[in-house]
C-alpha positions as CSV (number, residue, x, y, z in Angstrom):
1,M,-22.4,8.6,24.0
2,R,-19.9,6.1,25.6
3,V,-16.6,5.6,24.0
4,A,-14.0,3.1,25.1
5,V,-10.4,2.7,24.1
6,A,-8.7,-0.6,24.8
7,Q,-5.0,-0.7,25.8
8,I,-3.6,-4.2,24.8
9,Q,-0.4,-6.2,24.4
10,V,0.0,-7.8,21.0
11,V,1.3,-11.2,19.9
12,K,3.5,-10.4,16.9
13,G,1.9,-11.4,13.6
14,N,-0.5,-13.8,15.4
15,I,-4.0,-12.7,14.1
16,E,-5.8,-15.6,15.8
17,K,-4.3,-15.0,19.2
18,N,-4.9,-11.3,18.9
19,I,-8.5,-11.8,17.8
20,E,-9.1,-13.7,21.1
21,N,-7.8,-10.9,23.1
22,H,-9.8,-8.3,21.2
23,L,-13.0,-10.4,21.9
24,K,-12.3,-10.3,25.6
25,W,-12.0,-6.6,25.7
26,I,-14.9,-6.1,23.4
27,K,-17.1,-8.1,25.8
28,Q,-16.0,-5.9,28.7
29,A,-16.9,-2.8,26.5
30,I,-20.4,-4.5,26.1
31,V,-20.7,-4.9,29.9
32,L,-19.8,-1.1,30.2
33,N,-22.6,-0.4,27.6
34,A,-20.1,1.2,25.3
35,D,-21.3,2.6,21.9
36,F,-17.9,2.5,20.3
37,V,-14.7,0.6,21.2
38,V,-11.4,1.3,19.5
39,F,-8.0,-0.6,19.6
40,P,-4.5,0.6,18.7
41,E,-3.0,1.0,15.3
42,L,-2.7,-2.4,13.5
43,S,-4.0,-4.1,16.6
44,L,-4.6,-7.6,15.0
45,T,-1.1,-8.0,13.8
46,G,1.0,-5.6,15.9
47,Y,2.7,-2.7,14.3
48,E,5.0,-4.9,12.1
49,P,5.6,-3.2,8.7
50,D,8.0,-6.0,7.8
51,L,5.1,-8.4,8.0
52,A,2.3,-6.3,6.5
53,A,2.4,-7.5,3.1
54,Q,2.2,-11.1,4.0
55,L,-0.5,-10.5,6.7
56,A,-2.7,-8.0,4.7
57,T,-6.3,-9.1,4.3
58,H,-9.7,-7.5,3.5
59,K,-12.5,-6.3,5.7
60,N,-14.6,-9.2,4.9
61,D,-12.1,-11.8,6.0
62,P,-14.2,-14.5,7.8
63,R,-11.8,-14.4,10.7
64,L,-13.4,-11.2,11.6
65,D,-17.0,-12.4,11.6
66,E,-17.1,-12.7,15.4
67,F,-16.6,-9.0,15.6
68,Q,-19.6,-8.4,13.3
69,K,-21.6,-10.8,15.3
70,L,-21.0,-9.0,18.7
71,S,-21.7,-5.7,16.9
72,D,-25.0,-7.0,15.6
73,E,-26.1,-8.5,18.9
74,N,-25.1,-5.6,21.1
75,N,-25.5,-2.6,18.9
76,I,-21.8,-1.6,19.5
77,T,-19.4,-0.2,17.0
78,I,-16.1,-1.8,16.9
79,G,-12.8,-0.4,15.5
80,V,-9.9,-2.9,15.0
81,G,-6.5,-2.3,13.3
82,M,-5.4,-4.4,10.4
83,P,-3.2,-4.1,7.3
84,T,-5.6,-4.5,4.3
85,R,-4.8,-5.0,0.7
86,E,-6.6,-3.8,-2.4
87,E,-5.5,-4.1,-6.1
88,G,-2.0,-5.1,-4.9
89,L,-1.6,-2.1,-2.5
90,V,-1.2,-2.4,1.2
91,F,-2.9,0.1,3.7
92,V,-2.8,0.8,7.5
93,S,-6.5,0.3,8.1
94,M,-9.1,0.4,10.8
95,V,-11.8,-2.0,10.1
96,I,-15.1,-0.8,11.6
97,F,-18.0,-2.9,12.5
98,Q,-21.5,-1.5,12.8
99,A,-24.5,-3.2,13.9
100,N,-26.2,-4.7,10.9
101,M,-24.4,-2.5,8.4
102,E,-21.6,-3.2,5.8
103,R,-18.1,-3.0,7.4
104,I,-16.0,0.0,6.7
105,N,-12.4,0.0,5.8
106,Y,-10.8,3.3,6.9
107,S,-7.3,3.7,5.8
108,K,-4.5,6.0,7.2
109,Q,-4.4,9.0,4.9
110,H,-1.2,10.6,6.3
111,L,1.6,8.1,6.5
112,Y,4.8,8.5,8.8
113,P,7.5,8.9,6.2
114,P,9.2,5.6,6.8
115,E,5.8,3.8,6.2
116,K,5.7,4.9,2.6
117,T,8.1,2.2,1.4
118,V,5.6,-0.4,2.6
119,F,2.0,1.2,2.7
120,T,0.0,3.4,0.4
121,A,-2.0,6.3,1.8
122,G,-5.7,5.9,2.1
123,K,-8.0,8.4,0.2
124,N,-11.2,7.9,2.1
125,P,-11.7,10.8,4.8
126,M,-14.6,10.0,7.0
127,V,-16.6,10.7,10.2
128,L,-18.9,8.3,11.9
129,P,-22.4,9.8,12.9
130,F,-24.0,8.3,16.0
131,D,-27.3,9.3,17.5
132,T,-25.9,12.3,19.6
133,E,-22.3,12.7,18.4
134,V,-20.1,12.7,15.3
135,V,-16.9,10.8,15.7
136,A,-13.7,11.3,13.7
137,P,-11.3,8.3,13.6
138,A,-7.6,9.0,13.4
139,I,-4.7,6.5,12.9
140,C,-1.5,7.6,14.6
141,Y,0.6,9.9,12.6
142,E,-2.3,11.6,10.8
143,A,-3.6,12.8,14.2
144,G,-2.8,16.3,14.5
145,Q,-2.2,16.8,10.7
146,E,-4.2,20.0,10.0
147,E,-5.9,18.6,7.0
148,H,-7.2,15.7,9.0
149,C,-8.3,17.8,11.9
150,A,-10.0,20.3,9.5
151,Y,-12.0,17.6,7.8
152,A,-13.3,16.5,11.2
153,Q,-14.3,20.0,12.2
154,Q,-15.9,20.7,8.9
155,N,-18.0,17.7,9.3
156,N,-19.1,18.6,12.8
157,A,-17.0,16.0,14.7
158,D,-17.6,16.3,18.5
159,I,-15.2,13.4,19.4
160,Y,-11.7,12.5,18.0
161,V,-10.4,8.9,18.5
162,A,-6.7,8.2,17.7
163,S,-5.7,4.7,17.3
164,V,-1.8,4.8,17.8
165,L,1.5,2.9,18.4
166,S,3.5,5.3,20.7
167,S,6.8,4.3,22.2
168,V,8.3,5.4,25.4
169,N,10.5,7.8,23.5
170,G,7.5,9.4,21.7
171,I,4.7,9.4,24.3
172,D,5.2,12.9,25.7
173,A,5.0,14.4,22.3
174,E,1.9,12.2,21.4
175,L,0.1,13.2,24.6
176,K,0.9,16.9,24.1
177,K,-0.4,16.8,20.4
178,L,-3.6,15.1,21.4
179,R,-4.2,17.4,24.3
180,N,-3.8,20.4,21.9
181,I,-6.3,18.9,19.4
182,A,-8.9,18.5,22.2
183,R,-8.2,22.1,23.4
184,D,-7.8,23.9,20.0
185,K,-10.4,22.0,17.9
186,K,-12.9,21.7,20.8
187,M,-13.3,18.0,20.6
188,V,-13.4,15.4,23.3
189,T,-10.3,13.3,22.2
190,F,-9.2,9.7,23.0
191,M,-6.1,7.8,22.4
192,A,-5.7,4.0,22.3
193,N,-2.1,2.6,22.7
194,Y,-0.2,-0.6,23.2
195,V,1.8,-1.9,26.2
196,G,4.8,-4.3,25.8
197,K,6.7,-4.5,22.5
198,S,5.6,-4.1,18.9
199,G,7.6,-3.3,15.8
200,G,10.8,-3.1,17.7
201,Y,9.3,-0.4,19.9
202,E,8.7,-0.4,23.8
203,C,5.3,0.8,23.8
204,A,4.3,3.4,26.4
205,G,0.6,2.7,27.3
206,K,-1.0,5.8,28.9
207,S,-4.2,5.5,26.8
208,S,-6.1,8.8,27.6
209,V,-9.1,10.9,27.2
210,W,-9.3,14.6,27.2
211,N,-12.3,16.9,27.3
212,E,-13.0,19.8,24.8
213,K,-11.0,22.1,27.0
214,G,-7.8,19.9,26.7
215,E,-8.2,18.8,30.4
216,L,-7.1,15.2,31.1
217,L,-10.1,13.2,32.3
218,G,-8.3,9.8,32.6
219,Q,-5.4,7.9,31.6
220,F,-4.2,4.3,31.9
221,G,-0.9,3.1,33.2
222,E,2.2,2.2,31.3
223,K,2.3,-1.5,31.7
224,K,-1.1,-3.3,32.1
225,E,-3.8,-4.0,29.6
226,G,-7.0,-2.2,30.2
227,M,-10.0,-0.2,29.1
228,L,-10.8,3.4,29.6
229,L,-14.5,4.6,28.9
230,F,-16.0,8.0,28.9
231,D,-19.6,9.0,28.7
232,S,-19.8,12.4,26.9
233,Q,-23.4,13.0,28.2
234,T,-22.9,12.1,31.9
235,K,-19.2,12.8,32.0
236,E,-18.8,9.6,33.8
237,L,-15.4,7.9,33.5
238,L,-14.9,4.2,34.0
239,T,-11.8,1.9,33.8
240,K,-11.2,-1.8,33.7
241,S,-7.8,-3.4,34.0
242,S,-6.8,-6.9,33.3
């Protein structure tokens, strides 16, 4: 299975511009024959809790239709970050597009404490079964929470994909946490992070992939957009920069 993580710079609150950039990187993932491509936390708006309530939408927002079209035509699964709204509550979500299937709205179950004044925790634990692997998606703070990792293990996840915003001040702890998940839980582990600024943070980049022994297989730089892809069967690592 080929999993790709996209490292991007976001335009604050500008969903349309961010969709354009997502489409560019999704098309690169298609060229690389990716089965699944994932973007950072809240990637379509940036990590902007103060704007989340006004920007929140739903998984069937027609602005997202091009993602579904690319998924259907190329048999690729796509995970993009978006604040979503349901029954007046706002969630940190990953909208997941699968070929010729209903869209999935996976919402962050374990919130970073300051987020609790804006967002509601999701209650939909999930893994995604593919032909050869089972993938567990994670959104930033919840990655490494024992309950979240335990659910992934109990449901036979081979791959753990974390969609994050990690700052220059927090990146070392983030990398250590995800390396330990890979090593201790025996899962190939990926991280998709931003570059540039978002939510008042200077984002650190360094999107990465570790094997099930916790060995770093690949890592992007700190400044540029790019894509990191790993084939779990052939162990091939591919990168693409802007």
